[in-house]
Each structure stands twice: as structure tokens, then as C-alpha cells.
C-alpha positions in Angstrom: 114.5 86.6 131.3 117.0 85.8 134.0 117.6 85.7 137.8 120.4 86.5 140.2 122.0 83.7 142.1 124.1 84.0 145.3 126.7 81.3 145.9 126.3 81.1 149.7 129.4 78.5 149.8 131.7 81.3 148.9 130.0 84.0 151.3 132.4 85.6 153.9 131.7 88.7 156.3 134.7 90.6 154.1 133.2 90.0 150.8 129.6 90.2 151.6 130.2 93.6 153.2 132.0 94.5 150.2 129.5 93.2 147.9 126.7 95.9 149.6 128.9 98.8 149.1 129.0 97.6 145.4 125.2 97.7 145.0 124.3 101.3 143.6 120.3 100.7 144.7 121.2 99.4 148.3 119.4 96.3 147.3 121.8 93.9 148.7 122.0 93.6 152.9 124.1 91.1 154.9 122.4 90.6 158.4 123.4 87.5 160.9 125.2 86.1 158.6 122.9 86.1 155.8 123.2 87.9 152.0 120.4 88.6 150.6 119.1 90.8 147.3 116.0 92.4 147.8 113.1 93.6 145.1 114.8 96.9 145.1 117.6 95.3 142.6 117.0 96.6 139.0 119.3 94.0 137.4 122.4 96.3 136.6 124.4 93.1 137.4 127.0 95.3 138.8 127.1 92.8 141.9 127.9 89.9 139.0 130.8 91.9 137.6 132.7 92.8 140.4 131.5 90.6 143.4 133.9 88.3 143.5 132.2 85.5 142.3 129.4 85.6 145.2 126.7 86.4 142.6 125.9 84.4 139.1 123.4 85.5 136.5 121.5 82.4 135.4 119.5 82.9 132.2 116.1 81.5 132.2 114.7 80.3 128.9 111.5 78.6 127.9 110.9 76.5 124.7 107.6 77.2 122.8 106.0 75.2 120.4 105.6 77.6 117.3 103.5 75.0 115.3 100.8 75.9 118.0 100.9 79.4 117.0 99.4 80.2 113.8 98.1 83.2 111.7 98.6 87.3 111.7 96.2 89.5 113.6 95.0 92.9 113.0 93.5 94.6 115.9 90.3 96.5 113.9 90.5 99.8 116.0 86.4 100.8 115.3 85.4 103.8 116.8 82.0 105.5 116.5 80.9 102.8 114.0 84.0 103.7 111.8 87.1 101.6 111.1 90.4 103.9 111.8 92.7 104.0 108.4 95.6 102.4 110.1 93.5 99.2 110.4 93.5 98.7 106.5 97.4 99.9 106.6 98.1 96.9 108.9 96.1 94.4 106.9 98.3 95.6 103.9 101.5 94.7 106.3 99.7 91.9 107.5 99.3 90.2 104.0 103.2 90.7 103.1 104.2 89.2 106.0 102.0 86.0 105.7 103.3 85.1 102.5 106.7 84.2 104.2 105.2 81.9 106.6 102.0 80.9 104.7 99.8 81.7 107.8 96.3 83.0 107.2 95.5 86.6 108.0 93.3 87.5 110.8 91.3 90.4 111.8 89.9 91.4 115.2 86.8 93.5 115.9 85.5 94.4 119.1 82.4 96.5 119.3 78.8 97.1 119.0 76.8 96.9 115.7 79.7 96.5 113.8 78.6 94.4 111.2 79.0 96.8 108.6 83.1 97.5 109.6 83.6 93.5 109.6 82.2 93.4 105.9 84.4 96.2 104.7 87.3 94.1 106.2 86.8 91.3 103.9 87.5 93.6 101.2 91.3 94.2 102.4 92.6 90.6 102.2 91.8 89.3 105.6 91.0 85.7 105.8 88.7 85.6 109.1 87.2 88.3 110.7 86.4 87.7 114.1 84.0 89.5 115.9 82.8 90.1 119.4 80.0 92.1 119.4 77.7 93.2 122.3 76.5 96.5 124.0 79.1 96.4 126.6 81.4 96.8 124.0 79.7 100.1 122.3 82.3 102.6 124.0 85.5 101.9 124.8 86.4 100.2 128.4 90.0 98.8 128.9 88.8 96.0 131.1 86.0 94.1 128.5 87.7 94.8 125.8 91.2 93.5 127.1 89.1 90.2 128.3 87.8 89.9 124.8 91.0 90.3 123.4 92.7 87.5 125.6 89.5 85.5 124.6 90.5 85.8 121.1 94.2 84.7 121.8 93.4 81.8 123.9 90.9 80.3 121.4 92.9 80.9 118.0 96.2 81.3 119.3 97.7 83.8 116.5 101.5 83.9 116.2 101.5 87.8 115.6 99.6 90.5 116.8 99.6 94.2 114.8 98.0 97.1 116.5 97.4 100.5 115.3 99.4 103.0 117.6 96.0 105.2 118.1 94.7 106.3 121.3 92.7 103.4 122.0 95.7 100.8 120.7 98.0 102.6 123.1 95.9 101.5 125.9 94.7 98.3 124.6 98.0 96.7 123.5 100.2 97.1 126.7 97.5 95.8 128.7 96.7 92.4 126.4 100.5 91.9 126.4 100.9 92.0 130.0 98.0 89.4 130.5 99.6 87.1 128.0 103.1 87.6 129.6 104.6 88.5 126.4 106.6 91.4 124.9 105.4 94.5 122.8 107.2 96.5 120.7 105.7 99.9 120.6 105.7 102.5 117.2 107.3 100.2 115.1 108.6 101.6 111.6 109.8 98.1 109.9 108.2 94.7 110.6 109.9 91.6 108.5 109.1 87.8 109.1 111.4 84.8 109.4 110.3 81.5 108.1 110.0 80.2 111.6 107.4 82.6 112.5 109.4 85.0 114.3 108.4 88.8 113.5 111.6 91.3 113.2 110.2 94.7 114.7 112.3 97.5 113.7 111.9 101.0 115.7 114.1 104.3 116.5 115.9 104.1 119.7 117.7 106.7 121.5 116.0 109.9 120.4 116.3 107.9 116.5 119.8 107.8 116.9 119.7 104.0 116.1 117.5 101.4 114.9 116.7 99.0 117.6 115.8 95.2 115.9 113.5 93.4 118.3 112.8 89.8 118.4 110.8 87.9 120.7 111.6 84.3 119.7 110.3 82.3 123.4 107.0 84.0 123.4 103.6 84.0 121.8 101.7 86.1 120.6 104.4 88.5 119.3 102.5 92.3 119.8 103.6 95.4 118.1 102.2 98.8 117.7 102.5 100.9 114.5 101.8 104.7 113.7 99.2 105.5 111.3 100.7 106.3 107.8 104.0 104.2 108.4 103.0 101.6 105.8 101.0 102.0 102.4 97.1 101.1 102.5 96.3 98.6 99.9 93.7 99.0 97.6 90.1 97.4 98.2 89.2 94.2 96.0 85.9 94.7 94.3 84.5 91.0 95.7 85.0 90.3 99.6 86.5 87.2 100.4 87.2 85.6 103.8 84.4 85.1 106.3 82.9 86.6 109.5 83.0 84.4 112.5 80.7 85.7 115.7 82.6 85.1 118.9 80.4 84.2 122.2 80.4 87.1 124.6 80.5 86.4 128.2 79.2 88.1 131.2 82.5 87.7 132.9 83.8 89.7 129.8 81.5 92.7 130.2 82.9 93.7 133.7 84.5 96.9 134.4 85.2 98.9 137.2 84.3 101.8 135.1 80.7 103.1 134.0 80.5 105.6 130.9 77.6 107.8 131.9 77.8 110.0 128.6 80.6 110.8 126.0 80.9 114.4 124.1 82.5 114.7 120.9 85.8 116.4 120.8 85.8 119.3 118.4 87.3 119.0 115.2 91.1 120.3 115.0 94.1 120.1 112.7 95.3 116.7 111.6 98.4 117.0 109.9 98.3 113.2 109.3 95.6 113.5 107.0 96.8 116.5 104.7 97.7 116.0 101.2 100.2 119.2 101.2 102.2 120.1 104.1 104.6 123.2 104.3 107.0 122.3 107.1 109.2 125.0 108.8 112.4 124.5 111.3 114.4 126.6 112.8 115.8 128.5 109.7 112.6 129.5 108.9 111.4 130.4 112.6 110.8 134.3 112.0 107.3 135.6 112.2 107.9 136.7 108.6 108.6 133.2 107.3 105.9 131.9 109.0 103.7 134.0 107.3 105.0 133.2 104.2 104.7 129.3 104.7 101.0 129.8 105.7 100.3 131.7 102.4 102.2 128.7 100.4 100.4 126.4 102.1 97.1 128.2 101.5 97.7 128.7 97.9 98.6 124.8 97.5 95.5 123.7 99.8 97.7 122.5 102.3 98.7 122.9 106.3 101.6 124.2 108.2 103.4 121.8 110.1 107.0 122.4 112.2 109.9 120.3 113.7 110.2 120.1 117.4 112.2 123.5 118.3 109.6 125.2 117.3 107.1 123.4 119.4 109.7 123.3 122.5 109.7 127.3 122.3 106.3 127.6 122.2 106.0 129.1 118.6 103.8 126.6 117.2 101.4 124.2 118.5 102.4 120.3 119.2 99.6 119.2 117.2 101.6 120.4 114.0 104.8 119.0 115.0 106.0 116.1 112.6 108.7 113.1 114.1 109.1 110.8 116.2 108.0 112.5 119.2 105.1 114.2 116.9 103.0 112.9 114.3 103.9 110.7 111.4 102.7 112.2 108.1 102.7 110.7 104.4 101.6 113.5 102.0 102.0 113.7 98.6 104.0 116.7 98.5 105.6 118.1 101.8 107.7 121.4 101.2 110.9 121.4 104.3 111.9 125.0 104.7 114.9 125.5 106.9 114.8 122.1 108.2 118.0 120.2 108.9 116.6 116.8 108.7 117.4 115.3 111.9 116.8 111.5 112.2 113.7 112.5 114.6 112.3 114.3 112.0 113.4 112.3 108.7 111.6 109.3 110.3 108.2 111.0 110.5 108.0 112.2 106.8 110.4 110.3 104.6 107.6 108.0 103.1 105.8 111.4 101.5 105.2 110.9 97.5 107.4 114.1 97.2 109.8 115.9 99.2 111.1 119.4 98.5 113.6 120.7 100.9 115.1 124.5 100.9 118.2 125.0 103.2 121.2 127.3 102.7 123.6 124.4 103.9 124.3 122.3 100.9 125.3 119.0 103.6 122.0 119.3 105.5 120.8 115.6 105.9 117.4 116.5 104.6 119.0 116.5 101.1 119.4 112.3 101.8 115.7 112.0 101.9 114.4 114.7 99.4 113.8 114.2 96.0 113.8 117.9 95.1 117.0 120.2 96.9 117.1 123.6 96.7 120.2 124.9 98.3 119.7 128.8 99.3 118.0 131.5 101.6 114.5 130.5 102.4 113.6 133.8 103.0 114.8 134.7 99.2 113.2 131.5 97.6 110.1 131.2 99.2 108.8 134.7 98.2 109.5 133.6 94.7 108.0 130.3 94.7 104.8 132.2 95.9 105.0 134.6 93.1 105.3 131.7 90.6 102.1 129.9 91.9 100.3 133.3 91.8 101.3 133.8 88.3 100.2 130.3 87.3 96.9 130.3 88.9 
């Protein structure tokens, strides 16, 4: 963080009026001989660069004793008495990160009657499971959950916190990070740990054109969210290890401005993230006939049809079937990429698949850089032959 400081000893009417004209946001005013910067400032620093020395930028850094913060915590996303699978993926990743620093791995579980979930976490390498179990946590309300989360942070002081980028996690993590006055990196695709406990958080930025490396060395805890299927889920151990620690729930924690009168289960819908086989179509396979063949191929293999962003934007397919940074992250056992060029945004959402088969008429298509099997040719000619072959084998 930093702040703008006005060099009042250098202020003259001419320089001050020139500075007022420089600000693109109208945040600088000069009245009654006083030069001031209002809350409309966006910190573009134009006044610093072109203000003839009237304004200086002072960097504000605070030191932190990193030895007071210890442990890597995974927020255990529990809804309806069931843990989301991203929780187990994060437990595996937390274990890897902890090997660098020698820190313990924690899990934070908030809910009601969640003892079975707490026991389950002990099979995934967690050293301690901190449980806030109370009827007030039976349904998700952000105020009580955030209060319990912050209580855990105040008492245990974990150095890093990993949260799944689920509907619940996306609401909870930013609020807790703001209360702790610390940073939050959303939708990380790579996590690395330094020996000094700084967490390197890497995520796509500027539409996936660059990979941003983010570090928050002067604040703790370090927060990040990770999408489902980005990391591999470890195999659970036969024998549980670690301990479950019940945490005290106060009346203050349970207060909320929202009262839940009832809840209705959402109808089951397609979830391409759970599919073992995906047939994905892009612009090169966007015709109605080609989409029908993709559906037939998916049905033969027991899979689902997915798509790239352009097909969603043109209202050809539903957004729930989109793969990529602005869609879903998938990790099937087998994925066909039909007529897909392989832009970074799409590749980032499927490159961890076990087997990628790409069909494209352009031999220089970027999709071939991530595919395991590359077929150069017209999808309209190749896919029917593939379908006929599968029918013949079956």
C-alpha cells in the first residue's frame, strides 16, 4: 500500500492549477490557496509523473513476524452433510506445500452435525480438523460463517488458507479476507511455497493472455481460491490420522441479519466437471449436423457434449456446457476437442485431462500443443468414421 503526499512548500497557483487539469478523475482541487486530493483519486499516479514534483508517492510497508503464523489450512466446504470434492484436492495440495516449510495441515469445518465429515478428512493427510458445530451453521449464512472463520484465524493463526472456488467459497473467502485486511487471489491454477512461508499464487490474467504471479509477503494469512478439478485428488488412507478439535461457538458468532425460512433442492442438471468423457465442439464444428454427430459420439462413449465460449455467446449452446476460464474447469479421462483452435482460455480449463484427442484442419492450431493425439483434417469427415468404427467395435 502507499499514499500520495503533497509537497506544500512547492505549491504555487500556476503549478496547482496545472495539476488540477492533469487529474483525469477530477480528484484534485485548489481552493483558497489550498491544494487537496479527494477520495475520488484512483491512484493512477498521473499527478506524480507530470505534477512538477508537487505530489510524491510514499510506499507504505509493514513488517510482519512470519514465525507467529504457522500451518496451511483448507476450508472444508460442507453442504447438506457432504464434503465437496474440491476439499480433498486442496488437502492433497496443502500436504505438498507443507513439505516445503514443515508446517502442519489444518482443515476448518463449519456446519451442523458434521462429525462424519470431520472423520472423513482424517483420511486425507490432515493433521488437525477444527470443527465449529452448531445449529446456527446448519444453513449457509455468510455472517455467522465469517465470524467462525475469523475466530479460527485469531486463535490458530494459519499462514496460508486454501478455499475451493465453489458457490459458498466464492462468497465466504472475500469477506473473511477483507475482515483480516489481507489479500485474496481468486481462481489459482498453480500454487507454490517458498521456504520463508510466502505462498506463490499463479492465475491467468488479461483474458488468459498472461499468467500472473502474486505474492503477499507483508500480510497474513495468505488467502486463495482454487477451482474444482485443478489439482489431483489424493487417495484416502485406510487408517485415519490426526485429531479433531471442537471449537467453542459463542452467541455473538451466530448473529445474522438474514433468517432462512426454508430451502428447496435445486433440480439436478448437467455437470461437465464430473464427466469422465467429454466431446467438446468449437467454431469449426458448430453446424447443427456436426453437433448432432458430437452428441452421438458422446452417447456411444457414455459422455457429455461441451463447447467453447463462442458457441455460448452465439446462443448455440448453454453456458453450463462451456469449458475455459469463464466456464468450467474439467479433468475427464478422455476429451475430444473437435474444431477447436485451442485458445489459452479454453486450454486452461481442460489441459489436465488424462487423454486429449484433438481434431482440427489447421496443423498449426494451438490445441495440438496440449493434445495427446492430434488428428489433422476436416471434422465433418473424420467424426462420422470414428462413430462408425466405435459402432463396429461395440
